PyMOL CGO cylinders between C-alpha atoms (Angstrom):
from pymol import cmd
from pymol.cgo import CYLINDER

trace = [
    CYLINDER, -73.91, 39.68, -23.83, -76.25, 42.65, -24.17, 0.3, 1, 1, 1, 1, 1, 1,
    CYLINDER, -76.25, 42.65, -24.17, -78.15, 43.62, -21.01, 0.3, 1, 1, 1, 1, 1, 1,
    CYLINDER, -78.15, 43.62, -21.01, -80.68, 46.30, -20.71, 0.3, 1, 1, 1, 1, 1, 1,
    CYLINDER, -80.68, 46.30, -20.71, -82.22, 47.42, -17.36, 0.3, 1, 1, 1, 1, 1, 1,
    CYLINDER, -82.22, 47.42, -17.36, -85.52, 49.30, -16.99, 0.3, 1, 1, 1, 1, 1, 1,
    CYLINDER, -85.52, 49.30, -16.99, -87.37, 49.83, -13.80, 0.3, 1, 1, 1, 1, 1, 1,
    CYLINDER, -87.37, 49.83, -13.80, -85.63, 47.08, -12.01, 0.3, 1, 1, 1, 1, 1, 1,
    CYLINDER, -85.63, 47.08, -12.01, -86.17, 44.52, -14.77, 0.3, 1, 1, 1, 1, 1, 1,
    CYLINDER, -86.17, 44.52, -14.77, -83.26, 43.18, -16.82, 0.3, 1, 1, 1, 1, 1, 1,
    CYLINDER, -83.26, 43.18, -16.82, -83.67, 41.94, -20.41, 0.3, 1, 1, 1, 1, 1, 1,
    CYLINDER, -83.67, 41.94, -20.41, -80.80, 40.31, -22.10, 0.3, 1, 1, 1, 1, 1, 1,
    CYLINDER, -80.80, 40.31, -22.10, -79.43, 38.73, -25.19, 0.3, 1, 1, 1, 1, 1, 1,
    CYLINDER, -79.43, 38.73, -25.19, -76.48, 36.29, -25.21, 0.3, 1, 1, 1, 1, 1, 1,
    CYLINDER, -76.48, 36.29, -25.21, -74.24, 34.65, -27.69, 0.3, 1, 1, 1, 1, 1, 1,
    CYLINDER, -74.24, 34.65, -27.69, -72.83, 31.33, -26.61, 0.3, 1, 1, 1, 1, 1, 1,
    CYLINDER, -72.83, 31.33, -26.61, -70.32, 29.11, -28.24, 0.3, 1, 1, 1, 1, 1, 1,
    CYLINDER, -70.32, 29.11, -28.24, -71.77, 25.83, -29.59, 0.3, 1, 1, 1, 1, 1, 1,
    CYLINDER, -71.77, 25.83, -29.59, -69.44, 23.93, -27.36, 0.3, 1, 1, 1, 1, 1, 1,
    CYLINDER, -69.44, 23.93, -27.36, -70.78, 25.61, -24.26, 0.3, 1, 1, 1, 1, 1, 1,
    CYLINDER, -70.78, 25.61, -24.26, -74.38, 24.80, -25.28, 0.3, 1, 1, 1, 1, 1, 1,
    CYLINDER, -74.38, 24.80, -25.28, -73.37, 21.25, -25.79, 0.3, 1, 1, 1, 1, 1, 1,
    CYLINDER, -73.37, 21.25, -25.79, -71.91, 21.17, -22.31, 0.3, 1, 1, 1, 1, 1, 1,
    CYLINDER, -71.91, 21.17, -22.31, -75.11, 22.58, -20.85, 0.3, 1, 1, 1, 1, 1, 1,
    CYLINDER, -75.11, 22.58, -20.85, -77.15, 20.03, -22.77, 0.3, 1, 1, 1, 1, 1, 1,
    CYLINDER, -77.15, 20.03, -22.77, -75.21, 17.23, -21.11, 0.3, 1, 1, 1, 1, 1, 1,
    CYLINDER, -75.21, 17.23, -21.11, -76.14, 18.49, -17.62, 0.3, 1, 1, 1, 1, 1, 1,
    CYLINDER, -76.14, 18.49, -17.62, -79.94, 18.72, -17.21, 0.3, 1, 1, 1, 1, 1, 1,
    CYLINDER, -79.94, 18.72, -17.21, -79.84, 20.83, -14.08, 0.3, 1, 1, 1, 1, 1, 1,
    CYLINDER, -79.84, 20.83, -14.08, -77.71, 23.49, -15.76, 0.3, 1, 1, 1, 1, 1, 1,
    CYLINDER, -77.71, 23.49, -15.76, -79.71, 23.25, -18.92, 0.3, 1, 1, 1, 1, 1, 1,
    CYLINDER, -79.71, 23.25, -18.92, -83.02, 23.79, -17.14, 0.3, 1, 1, 1, 1, 1, 1,
    CYLINDER, -83.02, 23.79, -17.14, -81.77, 27.18, -15.90, 0.3, 1, 1, 1, 1, 1, 1,
    CYLINDER, -81.77, 27.18, -15.90, -81.42, 28.40, -19.44, 0.3, 1, 1, 1, 1, 1, 1,
    CYLINDER, -81.42, 28.40, -19.44, -84.67, 26.87, -20.90, 0.3, 1, 1, 1, 1, 1, 1,
    CYLINDER, -84.67, 26.87, -20.90, -86.81, 29.97, -20.18, 0.3, 1, 1, 1, 1, 1, 1,
    CYLINDER, -86.81, 29.97, -20.18, -84.27, 32.27, -21.90, 0.3, 1, 1, 1, 1, 1, 1,
    CYLINDER, -84.27, 32.27, -21.90, -83.72, 30.19, -25.03, 0.3, 1, 1, 1, 1, 1, 1,
    CYLINDER, -83.72, 30.19, -25.03, -85.51, 32.80, -27.19, 0.3, 1, 1, 1, 1, 1, 1,
    CYLINDER, -85.51, 32.80, -27.19, -82.84, 35.34, -26.18, 0.3, 1, 1, 1, 1, 1, 1,
    CYLINDER, -82.84, 35.34, -26.18, -79.81, 33.04, -26.65, 0.3, 1, 1, 1, 1, 1, 1,
    CYLINDER, -79.81, 33.04, -26.65, -78.00, 32.53, -29.86, 0.3, 1, 1, 1, 1, 1, 1,
    CYLINDER, -78.00, 32.53, -29.86, -75.32, 29.92, -30.67, 0.3, 1, 1, 1, 1, 1, 1,
    CYLINDER, -75.32, 29.92, -30.67, -72.11, 30.68, -32.40, 0.3, 1, 1, 1, 1, 1, 1,
    CYLINDER, -72.11, 30.68, -32.40, -70.15, 28.03, -34.37, 0.3, 1, 1, 1, 1, 1, 1,
    CYLINDER, -70.15, 28.03, -34.37, -66.62, 28.80, -33.33, 0.3, 1, 1, 1, 1, 1, 1,
    CYLINDER, -66.62, 28.80, -33.33, -64.85, 30.51, -30.54, 0.3, 1, 1, 1, 1, 1, 1,
    CYLINDER, -64.85, 30.51, -30.54, -65.99, 33.86, -28.98, 0.3, 1, 1, 1, 1, 1, 1,
    CYLINDER, -65.99, 33.86, -28.98, -62.55, 35.15, -27.80, 0.3, 1, 1, 1, 1, 1, 1,
    CYLINDER, -62.55, 35.15, -27.80, -63.75, 37.64, -25.21, 0.3, 1, 1, 1, 1, 1, 1,
    CYLINDER, -63.75, 37.64, -25.21, -66.38, 38.02, -22.58, 0.3, 1, 1, 1, 1, 1, 1,
    CYLINDER, -66.38, 38.02, -22.58, -67.93, 41.40, -23.06, 0.3, 1, 1, 1, 1, 1, 1,
    CYLINDER, -67.93, 41.40, -23.06, -71.18, 42.54, -21.32, 0.3, 1, 1, 1, 1, 1, 1,
    CYLINDER, -71.18, 42.54, -21.32, -73.14, 45.76, -21.91, 0.3, 1, 1, 1, 1, 1, 1,
    CYLINDER, -73.14, 45.76, -21.91, -75.39, 46.95, -19.22, 0.3, 1, 1, 1, 1, 1, 1,
    CYLINDER, -75.39, 46.95, -19.22, -77.18, 50.10, -20.19, 0.3, 1, 1, 1, 1, 1, 1,
    CYLINDER, -77.18, 50.10, -20.19, -74.27, 52.41, -21.14, 0.3, 1, 1, 1, 1, 1, 1,
    CYLINDER, -74.27, 52.41, -21.14, -71.62, 50.44, -19.06, 0.3, 1, 1, 1, 1, 1, 1,
    CYLINDER, -71.62, 50.44, -19.06, -69.20, 47.93, -20.67, 0.3, 1, 1, 1, 1, 1, 1,
    CYLINDER, -69.20, 47.93, -20.67, -67.84, 45.03, -18.62, 0.3, 1, 1, 1, 1, 1, 1,
    CYLINDER, -67.84, 45.03, -18.62, -64.87, 42.96, -19.91, 0.3, 1, 1, 1, 1, 1, 1,
    CYLINDER, -64.87, 42.96, -19.91, -63.77, 39.96, -17.92, 0.3, 1, 1, 1, 1, 1, 1,
    CYLINDER, -63.77, 39.96, -17.92, -59.99, 39.71, -17.85, 0.3, 1, 1, 1, 1, 1, 1,
    CYLINDER, -59.99, 39.71, -17.85, -57.80, 36.67, -17.57, 0.3, 1, 1, 1, 1, 1, 1,
    CYLINDER, -57.80, 36.67, -17.57, -54.54, 35.27, -18.98, 0.3, 1, 1, 1, 1, 1, 1,
    CYLINDER, -54.54, 35.27, -18.98, -56.20, 32.06, -20.06, 0.3, 1, 1, 1, 1, 1, 1,
    CYLINDER, -56.20, 32.06, -20.06, -59.57, 31.03, -21.43, 0.3, 1, 1, 1, 1, 1, 1,
    CYLINDER, -59.57, 31.03, -21.43, -62.07, 30.64, -18.57, 0.3, 1, 1, 1, 1, 1, 1,
    CYLINDER, -62.07, 30.64, -18.57, -59.96, 32.41, -16.02, 0.3, 1, 1, 1, 1, 1, 1,
    CYLINDER, -59.96, 32.41, -16.02, -61.34, 35.57, -14.40, 0.3, 1, 1, 1, 1, 1, 1,
    CYLINDER, -61.34, 35.57, -14.40, -58.45, 37.61, -13.03, 0.3, 1, 1, 1, 1, 1, 1,
    CYLINDER, -58.45, 37.61, -13.03, -60.27, 40.90, -13.12, 0.3, 1, 1, 1, 1, 1, 1,
    CYLINDER, -60.27, 40.90, -13.12, -63.01, 43.04, -14.47, 0.3, 1, 1, 1, 1, 1, 1,
    CYLINDER, -63.01, 43.04, -14.47, -62.72, 46.15, -16.61, 0.3, 1, 1, 1, 1, 1, 1,
    CYLINDER, -62.72, 46.15, -16.61, -65.72, 48.42, -16.18, 0.3, 1, 1, 1, 1, 1, 1,
    CYLINDER, -65.72, 48.42, -16.18, -66.07, 51.60, -18.22, 0.3, 1, 1, 1, 1, 1, 1,
    CYLINDER, -66.07, 51.60, -18.22, -68.70, 54.06, -19.43, 0.3, 1, 1, 1, 1, 1, 1,
    CYLINDER, -68.70, 54.06, -19.43, -66.43, 55.51, -22.13, 0.3, 1, 1, 1, 1, 1, 1,
    CYLINDER, -66.43, 55.51, -22.13, -68.51, 56.02, -25.28, 0.3, 1, 1, 1, 1, 1, 1,
    CYLINDER, -68.51, 56.02, -25.28, -65.74, 54.72, -27.46, 0.3, 1, 1, 1, 1, 1, 1,
    CYLINDER, -65.74, 54.72, -27.46, -65.67, 51.41, -25.43, 0.3, 1, 1, 1, 1, 1, 1,
    CYLINDER, -65.67, 51.41, -25.43, -69.40, 51.17, -25.71, 0.3, 1, 1, 1, 1, 1, 1,
    CYLINDER, -69.40, 51.17, -25.71, -69.28, 51.60, -29.47, 0.3, 1, 1, 1, 1, 1, 1,
    CYLINDER, -69.28, 51.60, -29.47, -66.48, 48.97, -29.73, 0.3, 1, 1, 1, 1, 1, 1,
    CYLINDER, -66.48, 48.97, -29.73, -68.43, 46.45, -27.40, 0.3, 1, 1, 1, 1, 1, 1,
    CYLINDER, -68.43, 46.45, -27.40, -71.69, 46.87, -29.42, 0.3, 1, 1, 1, 1, 1, 1,
    CYLINDER, -71.69, 46.87, -29.42, -69.68, 46.17, -32.52, 0.3, 1, 1, 1, 1, 1, 1,
    CYLINDER, -69.68, 46.17, -32.52, -68.07, 43.06, -31.15, 0.3, 1, 1, 1, 1, 1, 1,
    CYLINDER, -68.07, 43.06, -31.15, -71.45, 41.76, -29.86, 0.3, 1, 1, 1, 1, 1, 1,
    CYLINDER, -71.45, 41.76, -29.86, -73.12, 42.55, -33.22, 0.3, 1, 1, 1, 1, 1, 1,
    CYLINDER, -73.12, 42.55, -33.22, -70.37, 40.64, -35.15, 0.3, 1, 1, 1, 1, 1, 1,
    CYLINDER, -70.37, 40.64, -35.15, -70.91, 37.47, -33.18, 0.3, 1, 1, 1, 1, 1, 1,
    CYLINDER, -70.91, 37.47, -33.18, -74.63, 37.92, -33.07, 0.3, 1, 1, 1, 1, 1, 1,
    CYLINDER, -74.63, 37.92, -33.07, -74.82, 38.13, -36.88, 0.3, 1, 1, 1, 1, 1, 1,
    CYLINDER, -74.82, 38.13, -36.88, -72.83, 34.95, -37.22, 0.3, 1, 1, 1, 1, 1, 1,
    CYLINDER, -72.83, 34.95, -37.22, -75.06, 33.04, -34.68, 0.3, 1, 1, 1, 1, 1, 1,
    CYLINDER, -75.06, 33.04, -34.68, -78.31, 31.18, -34.91, 0.3, 1, 1, 1, 1, 1, 1,
    CYLINDER, -78.31, 31.18, -34.91, -81.18, 31.22, -32.31, 0.3, 1, 1, 1, 1, 1, 1,
    CYLINDER, -81.18, 31.22, -32.31, -80.91, 28.50, -29.74, 0.3, 1, 1, 1, 1, 1, 1,
    CYLINDER, -80.91, 28.50, -29.74, -84.44, 27.48, -30.56, 0.3, 1, 1, 1, 1, 1, 1,
    CYLINDER, -84.44, 27.48, -30.56, -83.28, 26.35, -34.00, 0.3, 1, 1, 1, 1, 1, 1,
    CYLINDER, -83.28, 26.35, -34.00, -80.36, 24.29, -32.64, 0.3, 1, 1, 1, 1, 1, 1,
    CYLINDER, -80.36, 24.29, -32.64, -80.89, 20.51, -32.41, 0.3, 1, 1, 1, 1, 1, 1,
]
cmd.load_cgo(trace, "trace")
């Protein structure tokens, strides 16, 4: 996820796994929360193995021993970590398609 804050506003882009999008689609209440952001959500066919968020120049990595577990959060402003996180995000974003094109 790439988040950018400016003057109190937050703009974001998100890459979701197709399986997650299908789960959302099966629950109208959850799906309705994402409808207004569908132009900023992309769908990846496969597994995104790490939850990385970039907020301005801060990298957040959710930590856990198993998929879906959140045991901790790594937060850093290290420029090398930011470069790495942008690369990871870019890799999955290039392999994804906009949610608006997903049936």
